[in-house]
N, C-alpha and C positions, 0 to 999 in steps of 0.2 A: 521738292525736286533736289536731287544731288548735283554737288557742283561738278561740273565736268572736269575739272582739276584733280578732283580728289581721284578719279577713275583713270587717268591718264599718268604718263611717265614724266611729266614735266618736272617733277621734283620727287627726291626720294626724301626730303627732309619733313617731319611732320613735328611742330613745335609742341612741346610738352605744356598741356593746360596748367597755368601758376597754380590755381588751388589744390589740383591733383598732386603736384610736385610737393607742394607745402606739406600735406598729409604724410608723404613719405619720408621726407625730410625732417618733421617733427621726430620722427622714430630714429633715423639714422645719422643725421647731422653730418650731411655731405659736404665734403672738402672740394672735390673737383667734379666738373662737368667733363668727361671726356670726349665728347664730341657736340660741340655746339659751334655758335657763331656769335658775334657781338649784338645780335637782335634777339637770340634765343636763349642765350646762356642762363642757366639757373643758379649756377654757383660762382662767387667772386673770381674762383680761380677756374680756367676752363681752356681745353684744348680746341682750336678750330682747324680748318683744312689745311693752313700753313703750318702749324705744329705737328701736324699728322699724328692723332691719339694711338694709332695703331703702333708707331715707332717709340711711343713714350712709355715710361715706368708708370705705374698706376699704384704699385704697392709701396707702401703700406697704408694708403689712403682710403677712404669711404668715399665711393664715387657714385655717382648717378650717370647713366648712359641711357639715351632714346637714341640709337645709331640711325644712320641714312637706312631707309627700308628697302634699298636696292638691292642689285647683285653682290655687293660688298658685305651685308649683312652677317653672313657666316664667319667673315675674318673678324667682325666685331665681337660676335659671341664668344668664338674661339678664345680670342684675347681676355674677355670678360673671365672666362673660365681658368684661364692660364694665369692671370696676374691674381686671381683669389687664392691659387695653390701657392702663391708668393706672399701672401698675407693682405691683399686688398679686400674689402667689402666693395662688391659691385653689384647695385641695383639696376636693373634693366626695364625699361618700357620697350615691350615687343609685339610685333603683332603675332597672334597667336596661330601660326604656320606649323601646325603640328605634323604635317604630313612631309616637311622637307628634311635634308640631311644634318643641317645643323641642328635641327630642333632635338634630332635622336641621338646625334653624336654629342653635344655638349649641354643642352638644358635638361633632358631626362636623367642623365646620370650624374650632374653635377649642380645643379640648380633648384631651389626651392621655388616651385610654381603657385602663384595666385592668379587665376583666371579671372577677368574682369566681367563683371555681369554689364550687359549693355554694350554701348559703343562710344568711345571717347569723341569731343568734339577736339581737334588739335588747333592749334593757335588761335586766330581770329575766325575759324570757320562757322557759317551759319548752321551748317548739317554736320551729323557724327559721321565717323569714317566708315566707309564700306568693309572693314574688317573688324572681327575681335581683337581684343588686345589683352595682354597677359604681363604681370610683373614677376621677372625672375632674379632671384636673389642668390649671387654666388659668394659665397663667404669662406672657402677652402674646407669647410667641416663637411663629414660624411651626410650622404643624403640617405634618407630612409630606405630600408630595402623593398620599397615599394618599385623602387626603378627597377629591379631585377624582376618582379611580377610582369612590371610594364613591357620589359623586353622579351619576355615569354609570350606574353598576349599577342604582340605584335610579330610574332613570329621569326625572332631572333635567336632562340632556344628551342631547339627539337621540333619546331612546329612547321617547318618547309615541308617535310615529306607531307604532312597533311594537306598543304595547299598543292603540292603537285599532284597527288591522287585526286585532288576536287577538280583540279582544271583538267584533267585526262577525262574524269566522267563528264564534265561538260563537253569536251570536244567529242567524245565518243556517245554522246547522246543517252 
């Protein structure tokens, strides 16, 4: 049975599982948890709601980011990409919402994406999350040219006319 709280909007915070974080920390040696609180911070230095991580400078540090998964997530992802361009390395645990504007505007062109197999158990939850997750690394380095292919396949490059013809065919029968 799935925890009803996981399917509601009672909270938009999903505490990173410690063992999961430790694996990524071994590789990156994080210095700052950019969106945390005293109960779920994974780094000695962290920004909480009072610090307003979106208003802070993250560069040139190595940052861990598991942002609130609500309506503000796009702002957090945009901030991660922007700070990476200034010299930060930002490793993000994100819901794999590949259909969202923030995913297409920031993750695809600027992030290195690792889709996670299975579903994570966040915090002290007994059950796995009802959504897939991905780890996205923003490090300011160029992303492989696959992003261009991805944009073509998704209709942003010279594919819209095809979509229009297909939709007309469907309407006209």
